C-alpha positions, 0 to 999 in steps of 0.5 A: 499499499505504501509502495503505491503511494510512493510510486505516485509521488515519484512525480510531485502531485497536489493533495487533490491529484494524489487523492484522485490517482490513488482512488483510480488505482483502487486505494480508497482512502478519503481525502483526510486520510491521504492528507494525514499520510502525507503530513506523517510520512517523513519520506514525503517532502512538501514544496509549495502545494505539491508533495513528492518522495524525497531523493528522487532522481530528476531524470526519473521524474521527467520520464515518469511525467512523459509517461503520464502525459502521453498515456495512450496518445500516439504523440505529445508536444514537449510543451505540454510535458513542460507545462506539467512540471512543477516549479521546483524542477528547472528543465528546458525543452531541450533537456526534456528531449534529451532525457526522452531520447537517451532513455530509448523509450521515445523518439522525436520526428521534429524535436518538438514532439515525443512519441513512444518507440514501438 
């Protein structure tokens, strides 16, 4: 159960975002329970209104964010990925592109969009 919460918090999320994601994956906590867990767990860091698990790797955060943004879509503009990045992560579109391409999981036909490698 805790691992499910930690998996969701690899990418910073607000209380509302986390609450919704946990319900989607079958963890039926009410919002107060989620908030209490976030406040009590010493591994979880709050930055402004977003929570995440401490010590996460920026590249892993970016790749997870790309995965979430693409979902089942065939292609996604890098600008949309950038718009979902929290303020505590400073990364440019070029850096996102580089991280995505180096992972081997994505390709970019024009440098402005990403799609999954088949």
